[in-house]
ROVOKE-51553 format. One record per residue (C-alpha): residue in one letter; x, y, z. Coordinates in steps of 0.001 Angstrom, whole numbers, padded with zeros to 6 digits. Example, Ala and Ser with C-alpha at 12.3 -4.5 7.8 and 13.67 -1.06 7.14 Angstrom:
% ROVOKE-51553
GUKOL type       x       y       z
GUKOL    A  012300 -004500  007800
GUKOL    S  013670 -001060  007140
//
This chain:
% ROVOKE-51553
GUKOL type       x       y       z
GUKOL    M -000109 -000890  024903
GUKOL    G -000991  002239  023413
GUKOL    S -004128  002597  024662
GUKOL    I -004410  001485  028694
GUKOL    S -008127  000813  027800
GUKOL    Y -007673 -001696  024739
GUKOL    R -008301 -005396  025297
GUKOL    P -008218 -007715  022367
GUKOL    L -011564 -009609  021141
GUKOL    P -012085 -013135  022753
GUKOL    S -011649 -015731  020537
GUKOL    P -014704 -017636  019138
GUKOL    H -012601 -020811  018805
GUKOL    N -011164 -023104  021653
GUKOL    P -008420 -022953  021274
GUKOL    P -007926 -019719  019195
GUKOL    L -006779 -020113  015395
GUKOL    T -003081 -019778  014780
GUKOL    A -001583 -017652  012224
GUKOL    I  001778 -016933  010795
GUKOL    V  002305 -013626  008782
GUKOL    I  004923 -013767  006410
GUKOL    G  006445 -010190  005544
GUKOL    A  006755 -007340  008238
GUKOL    G  005944 -004439  006163
GUKOL    L  002749 -002175  006560
GUKOL    G  000558 -004871  005092
GUKOL    G  002417 -007990  007181
GUKOL    C  002098 -005624  010462
GUKOL    A -001813 -004836  009337
GUKOL    A -002283 -008459  009558
GUKOL    A -000847 -009259  012563
GUKOL    I -002579 -006471  014625
GUKOL    A -006179 -007008  012759
GUKOL    L -006040 -011185  013843
GUKOL    H -004667 -009972  017301
GUKOL    H -007049 -007865  017797
GUKOL    H -010098 -010367  017027
GUKOL    G -008541 -013555  019376
GUKOL    H -006643 -015250  017135
GUKOL    N -003176 -015974  018040
GUKOL    V -000736 -014608  015726
GUKOL    L  002640 -017257  016327
GUKOL    C  004943 -014833  014650
GUKOL    V  005522 -012497  011594
GUKOL    L  008793 -013271  009363
GUKOL    D  010818 -011190  007340
GUKOL    K  014336 -012184  005586
GUKOL    V  015953 -008934  006033
GUKOL    R  017637 -008829  009254
GUKOL    E  016955 -005335  009816
GUKOL    F  014697 -002383  008341
GUKOL    G  016174  001093  007341
GUKOL    R  014178  004454  006706
GUKOL    L  013156  002827  003310
GUKOL    G  011276  004451  000506
GUKOL    D  009449  008234  000584
GUKOL    S  006106  009035  000642
GUKOL    L  003203  007141  001717
GUKOL    G -000466  008120  002419
GUKOL    L -002812  006477  004664
GUKOL    G -006568  007558  004619
GUKOL    E -009517  007621  006867
GUKOL    N -010686  004177  005863
GUKOL    A -007450  002809  007062
GUKOL    F -007441  005025  010406
GUKOL    K -011127  003760  011289
GUKOL    L -009765  000214  011605
GUKOL    L -006718  000637  013111
GUKOL    S -008578  003219  015705
GUKOL    K -010901 -000210  016321
GUKOL    W -007602 -002380  017010
GUKOL    G -006372 -000256  019495
GUKOL    C -003801  001330  018036
GUKOL    E -003144  005040  018707
GUKOL    V -003471  006387  015195
GUKOL    D -002288  010309  016658
GUKOL    E  001113  008497  016574
GUKOL    I  000860  008580  012760
GUKOL    K -001037  011747  012346
GUKOL    R  001668  013595  014244
GUKOL    I  004511  012678  011839
GUKOL    G  002289  013035  008729
GUKOL    N  002082  016182  006642
GUKOL    Q  000314  018934  008298
GUKOL    A -000858  020862  005401
GUKOL    P -004528  021342  005027
GUKOL    N -004637  021386  001112
GUKOL    M -002915  020401 -001724
GUKOL    T -003094  021875 -005085
GUKOL    V -002097  020707 -008408
GUKOL    R -000236  022877 -010965
GUKOL    R  000339  023467 -014847
GUKOL    W  003590  022003 -015672
GUKOL    R  005409  025144 -017279
GUKOL    D  004519  027987 -014925
GUKOL    G  002789  026402 -011702
GUKOL    K -000208  027926 -012479
GUKOL    E -002902  026428 -009789
GUKOL    L -005533  024526 -011624
GUKOL    A -007011  023216 -008878
GUKOL    T -006968  022953 -004979
GUKOL    Q -008878  020497 -002499
GUKOL    P -008190  019501  001185
GUKOL    L -005397  016651  001779
GUKOL    M -007681  014616  003152
GUKOL    D -009668  014118 -000228
GUKOL    M -006182  012758 -001874
GUKOL    A -004096  010452  000419
GUKOL    G -005194  011488  003971
GUKOL    Y -001879  011799  006106
GUKOL    I  000860  011588  003912
GUKOL    G  004474  010897  005748
GUKOL    H  007492  008712  004888
GUKOL    R  007058  005138  004587
GUKOL    G  009702  004620  007033
GUKOL    D  008449  006491  009576
GUKOL    Y  005000  005204  009453
GUKOL    H  006618  001413  009323
GUKOL    D  008347  002310  012525
GUKOL    V  005009  002871  014154
GUKOL    F  003364 -000207  012723
GUKOL    L  006107 -002434  013710
GUKOL    E  005758 -000975  017367
GUKOL    W  002050 -001684  017581
GUKOL    V  003005 -005087  016376
GUKOL    R  005667 -005722  019154
GUKOL    R  003487 -003729  022009
GUKOL    R  000896 -007055  021722
GUKOL    G  003576 -009361  022293
GUKOL    I  003378 -010732  018984
GUKOL    D  007270 -011992  018110
GUKOL    V  008640 -010628  014811
GUKOL    K  011504 -012453  013445
GUKOL    M  013645 -011040  011407
GUKOL    G  016003 -012606  009400
GUKOL    S  013937 -015376  008434
GUKOL    E  013521 -016287  004708
GUKOL    V  010689 -018645  003760
GUKOL    V  012171 -020838  000827
GUKOL    A  009063 -023570  000533
GUKOL    F  005521 -023694  001418
GUKOL    E  003665 -027393  002061
GUKOL    D -000406 -026289  001029
GUKOL    V -001840 -029168  003136
GUKOL    D -004522 -029504  005239
GUKOL    P -004989 -029298  008356
GUKOL    Q -002299 -027205  008926
GUKOL    P -000159 -025896  005668
GUKOL    S  003406 -025677  006515
GUKOL    I  006549 -023169  005701
GUKOL    T  010370 -023766  005631
GUKOL    L  012913 -021301  006320
GUKOL    K  016098 -021123  004825
GUKOL    S  017420 -022362  008238
GUKOL    G  015888 -025531  008016
GUKOL    E  013306 -024714  010599
GUKOL    V  009722 -025724  009290
GUKOL    L  006519 -023811  010782
GUKOL    K  002790 -024842  010521
GUKOL    A -000228 -022837  011406
GUKOL    D -004098 -022743  010846
GUKOL    I -003743 -020057  008253
GUKOL    I -000281 -018560  006487
GUKOL    V -001139 -015013  005469
GUKOL    A  001752 -013962  002663
GUKOL    A  002154 -010240  002887
GUKOL    D  005491 -010257  001354
GUKOL    G  004730 -007833 -001571
GUKOL    I  004663 -008101 -005288
GUKOL    K  007548 -010812 -005529
GUKOL    S  005603 -013073 -003083
GUKOL    L  007135 -016641 -003298
GUKOL    A  003569 -017543 -002417
GUKOL    R  002086 -015923 -005304
GUKOL    P  003212 -018808 -007839
GUKOL    L  001664 -021133 -005196
GUKOL    V -001703 -019663 -005716
GUKOL    L -001549 -019107 -009182
GUKOL    G  000061 -022534 -010293
GUKOL    M  002486 -020691 -012629
GUKOL    R  005269 -017615 -012584
GUKOL    D  003371 -014064 -013652
GUKOL    D  006453 -012077 -014632
GUKOL    P  005949 -008293 -014571
GUKOL    V  005653 -006445 -017876
GUKOL    S  006224 -002935 -018285
GUKOL    S  003235 -000446 -017768
GUKOL    G  004903  002249 -020104
GUKOL    Y  005802  004500 -016908
GUKOL    A  008682  005013 -014489
GUKOL    C  008973  007073 -011542
GUKOL    F  012214  008958 -010535
GUKOL    R  011969  009589 -006838
GUKOL    A  013976  011385 -004201
GUKOL    F  013559  012168 -000730
GUKOL    F  016258  014211  001406
GUKOL    K  016922  017047  003611
GUKOL    P  017574  020544  002028
GUKOL    T  020571  021843  002988
GUKOL    P  020558  025423  004857
GUKOL    E  021946  026945  001706
GUKOL    Q  018984  025662 -000307
GUKOL    R  016543  026568  002468
GUKOL    S  017910  030118  002192
GUKOL    D  018124  030341 -001488
GUKOL    E  014761  032120 -002298
GUKOL    K  015126  030680 -005972
GUKOL    L  015149  027121 -004621
GUKOL    N  012868  027385 -001334
GUKOL    K  009405  028276 -002360
GUKOL    Y  008222  024458 -001584
GUKOL    M  010208  024410  001561
GUKOL    K  008840  026842  004211
GUKOL    A  006174  024943  005265
GUKOL    D  004509  021306  005132
GUKOL    C  003029  021342  001499
GUKOL    V  001780  019072 -000947
GUKOL    N  001830  020131 -004797
GUKOL    F  001030  018528 -008331
GUKOL    W  002445  019462 -011342
GUKOL    I  000864  018126 -014365
GUKOL    G  001765  017838 -018149
GUKOL    P  001386  015853 -021292
GUKOL    D  002273  012255 -020150
GUKOL    L  004061  013282 -017261
GUKOL    H  003396  014821 -013809
GUKOL    V  005537  015787 -010684
GUKOL    V  004661  015380 -007131
GUKOL    Q  006171  017118 -004436
GUKOL    N  005711  016859 -000430
GUKOL    T  007534  018930  002292
GUKOL    L  007720  017468  005796
GUKOL    R  008585  018531  009008
GUKOL    G  008090  022207  008308
GUKOL    G  010420  022247  005231
GUKOL    E  013306  019769  006909
GUKOL    E  012629  016841  004675
GUKOL    F  011796  017241  001217
GUKOL    N  010143  014514 -001448
GUKOL    W  009550  014812 -005107
GUKOL    I  008397  012127 -007489
GUKOL    L  008567  012311 -011286
GUKOL    T  006165  009943 -013304
GUKOL    H  006976  009524 -017035
GUKOL    K  006718  007575 -020106
GUKOL    D  009267  004845 -019926
GUKOL    D  009219  001126 -021675
GUKOL    G  012728  000667 -020522
GUKOL    D  013591 -003341 -019257
GUKOL    V  015402 -001905 -015799
GUKOL    P  014219 -004887 -013272
GUKOL    E  011321 -003944 -011208
GUKOL    S  013307 -002619 -007760
GUKOL    W  013361 -000105 -005024
GUKOL    F  017008  000388 -005198
GUKOL    Q  017865  001129 -008773
GUKOL    P  019923  004040 -008867
GUKOL    G  018380  007130 -010996
GUKOL    D  019995  009135 -013846
GUKOL    M  019870  012575 -012605
GUKOL    E  020649  014055 -015919
GUKOL    E  017931  012496 -017544
GUKOL    V  015428  013970 -014848
GUKOL    K  016829  017415 -015527
GUKOL    R  015993  016494 -019470
GUKOL    L  012416  015758 -018492
GUKOL    I  012192  018715 -016169
GUKOL    V  013662  021093 -018734
GUKOL    D  010613  023369 -019183
GUKOL    L  008909  022448 -015860
GUKOL    D  008019  025442 -013552
GUKOL    P  011496  027212 -012535
GUKOL    D  010120  027200 -008844
GUKOL    M  009951  023389 -008582
GUKOL    R  012471  022725 -011232
GUKOL    G  015445  024228 -009251
GUKOL    I  015456  022268 -006344
GUKOL    M  014845  019292 -008410
GUKOL    G  017677  020066 -010556
GUKOL    Q  019686  020463 -007420
GUKOL    T  019067  016973 -006113
GUKOL    E  021893  014724 -005581
GUKOL    K  020997  011345 -006203
GUKOL    C  017374  009588 -006909
GUKOL    L  015947  006149 -007535
GUKOL    D  014586  004577 -010819
GUKOL    W  011284  002547 -010082
GUKOL    K  010004  001168 -013092
GUKOL    I  005908  000632 -012495
GUKOL    C  005554 -002929 -013821
GUKOL    Y  002169 -004506 -014481
GUKOL    R  000408 -007399 -013652
GUKOL    E -003138 -008820 -014358
GUKOL    P -005739 -008728 -011677
GUKOL    L -005098 -012216 -009925
GUKOL    G -007923 -014687 -010626
GUKOL    M -006921 -016632 -006777
GUKOL    W -005632 -014984 -003568
GUKOL    V -005511 -018390 -001894
GUKOL    S -003686 -021337 -002315
GUKOL    P -005836 -024028 -003730
GUKOL    G -004769 -027376 -001687
GUKOL    S -005509 -026459  001741
GUKOL    H -007103 -022660  000911
GUKOL    R -005178 -022017  003958
GUKOL    I -002339 -019673  002350
GUKOL    A -003852 -016425  001542
GUKOL    L -002047 -013557  000070
GUKOL    L -002776 -009932  000894
GUKOL    G -001461 -006327  000518
GUKOL    D  000532 -005778 -002634
GUKOL    A  000961 -009826 -003254
GUKOL    C -002248 -009634 -004564
GUKOL    H -003648 -005933 -005186
GUKOL    A -000533 -003724 -005380
GUKOL    H -001444 -000358 -006324
GUKOL    L  000008  002568 -008793
GUKOL    P  001359  005678 -007049
GUKOL    T -001380  007923 -007887
GUKOL    S -003890  005852 -005938
GUKOL    A -002584  006650 -002570
GUKOL    Q -004274  003641 -001489
GUKOL    G -001894  000839 -001345
GUKOL    A -001260  000797  002018
GUKOL    S -004926  001922  003243
GUKOL    Q -006343 -001433  001272
GUKOL    A -003779 -003870  002526
GUKOL    V -005185 -002431  006155
GUKOL    E -008891 -002945  005101
GUKOL    S -007675 -006540  003780
GUKOL    A -006476 -007363  007125
GUKOL    G -009630 -006526  008752
GUKOL    V -011666 -008424  006783
GUKOL    L -009672 -011581  006873
GUKOL    A -009514 -011518  010224
GUKOL    V -013052 -010637  010624
GUKOL    C -014245 -013609  008063
GUKOL    L -012173 -016077  010621
GUKOL    N -014238 -014987  013297
GUKOL    S -017186 -015630  011524
GUKOL    I -016392 -019368  010755
GUKOL    E -017687 -022047  013394
GUKOL    S -014854 -024726  013277
GUKOL    K -011452 -024669  012101
GUKOL    E -012029 -027032  009814
GUKOL    D -014135 -024087  007920
GUKOL    V -010550 -021470  007219
GUKOL    K -011097 -022464  003655
GUKOL    V -014400 -021079  003752
GUKOL    A -013038 -017864  005746
GUKOL    T -010294 -017186  003009
GUKOL    R -012421 -018016  000203
GUKOL    V -014835 -015722  001574
GUKOL    Y -012188 -013103  002037
GUKOL    E -010902 -012872 -001394
GUKOL    K -014555 -012344 -002992
GUKOL    L -015200 -009982 -000628
GUKOL    R -011811 -007657 -001211
GUKOL    F -011387 -008684 -004956
GUKOL    P -014041 -006018 -006385
GUKOL    R -013283 -002850 -003942
GUKOL    T -009329 -003199 -004759
GUKOL    R -009932 -003273 -008247
GUKOL    L -012305  000150 -008084
GUKOL    S -009181  001297 -006082
GUKOL    Q -006361  000354 -008174
GUKOL    T -008520  001430 -011410
GUKOL    N -009011  004793 -009632
GUKOL    G -005639  005518 -009647
GUKOL    E -004849  004781 -012934
GUKOL    D -007999  007141 -014115
GUKOL    L -006207  009948 -012143
GUKOL    R -002828  009448 -014018
GUKOL    D -004328  009451 -017486
GUKOL    R -006852  012560 -016700
GUKOL    W -003407  014151 -015397
GUKOL    H -001363  013151 -018333
GUKOL    G -004037  014109 -020653
GUKOL    A -005512  017170 -019339
GUKOL    L -003018  019667 -021042
GUKOL    K -002557  017576 -024565
GUKOL    S -005423  019314 -026514
GUKOL    V -006531  022300 -025242
GUKOL    D -004887  025804 -025771
GUKOL    E -002173  026350 -022971
GUKOL    E -003865  029690 -022110
GUKOL    K -007133  027756 -022131
GUKOL    E -008760  027203 -018492
GUKOL    V -009000  023927 -017470
GUKOL    D -011971  022565 -015617
GUKOL    P -010731  021930 -012069
GUKOL    E -013047  018925 -011568
GUKOL    E -010969  017761 -014317
GUKOL    V -008013  017121 -012682
GUKOL    K -009167  016909 -008942
GUKOL    I -008384  013620 -007215
GUKOL    R -011406  011586 -006519
GUKOL    N -010504  009556 -003561
GUKOL    S -013266  010538 -000874
GUKOL    W -015959  008260 -001964
GUKOL    L -013345  005457 -000571
GUKOL    Y -012695  006985  002879
GUKOL    A -016226  006326  004492
GUKOL    F -016247  002545  003983
GUKOL    D -015806  000297  006710
GUKOL    A -014251 -002709  005733
GUKOL    E -015200 -005023  008460
GUKOL    E -018954 -003830  008807
GUKOL    D -019065 -004376  004916
GUKOL    A -017946 -007883  005510
GUKOL    L -019740 -008651  008474
GUKOL    G -022832 -007354  006351
GUKOL    R -022174 -009462  003220
GUKOL    W -020657 -013009  005264
GUKOL    E -023734 -015127  005176
GUKOL    E -024460 -014695  001472
GUKOL    V -021004 -014887 -000162
GUKOL    R -020645 -017820  002663
GUKOL    K -023413 -019863  000759
GUKOL    R -021777 -019179 -002464
GUKOL    V -018051 -020447 -001645
GUKOL    K -019500 -023780  000256
GUKOL    R -021464 -024487 -002892
GUKOL    E -017896 -023740 -004882
GUKOL    L -016057 -026082 -002500
GUKOL    E -018887 -028915 -002432
GUKOL    D -018456 -028660 -006448
GUKOL    G -015077 -028550 -006280
GUKOL    R -014422 -025729 -008572
GUKOL    I -013649 -022437 -007340
GUKOL    V -014897 -019574 -009187
GUKOL    P -012166 -017359 -010384
GUKOL    L -012277 -013801 -009196
GUKOL    C -011770 -012721 -012816
//
């Protein structure tokens, strides 16, 4: 195990509750680790892909996530070592890179690293606990029945458990089951061009290109209706940029849609030359349309109340929130605590309904925090003279209030109050929607 002294908590149930987790991404791994720590029997974690590549680019994990992961026996230094080591981040003016605000990196996203690297660590934590990760296992159907819902895999295999956690992302197959309908994405009006690459030795030695390649650093360039994020890892060996801009295109929601570098060059024609140079020399990028979905009124299946959504499947975040993965970790901890707090297996439905009620307000605040930041950045330079000073507080990232929160302690403190409300709703046969 990561920590020699670590031992999972004993289960309050005899035998322990059984769980299946769908999706082996960061949220699914966090769910498996949290459930295992709290004494539940995680039968397996399923994912439809046969193997994971080093997908994606930058990802932030905040202290609110590390606090829980440490409790669960995870060696969080394994993450911290491979994250960005810069002490501060800087918000800059679009056209010339003038510093508008500087603040500690921990105030924004905690530790920023490569999503794929962080994912490898999470997967290793799952495997160290002896939890079976079944790759190439695609779920094609659900049976939402008491006392054990079931899933059918593409292979024809049927699996059952006391609770099924659907942490399989924004396109989760369980979403329409929970909602009773499809909720197709609509354009948010924004898109991101994203690139992650290793600069060549020539680029790293070119003084016109390498200003932000010499050491770990994080910078943001903000302008009217667009912004650029830059993240340097491993002392300049790896470079990431993300350009968020207005876009009403109908390209499907996908992490793998190739981007048009000519369009990137058009959008950054008046960007600070120190950043424009390396972006212009980037060979390829991805085009990610940021789609919007209304907040879900339910996170739990209506029949058995034993199929629960988690992470992006129910509370996807904008990139500017820098909290998507951290909030998935919080949700994993709260679900595990709620399942620990029931007296018998028959009350799993109480645990899941308390879980969604505890988590919804917190995740909505975190989501809207990301929307607020994007809007402040995109509007800060619209109505002021280019030479007028911008109030640093107006462009700073306001995430630090999220970090002091202990999601498990909050759940334990509010358990009894919310449990009584849920019991009444279940007895009345009417679950009050979350929104």
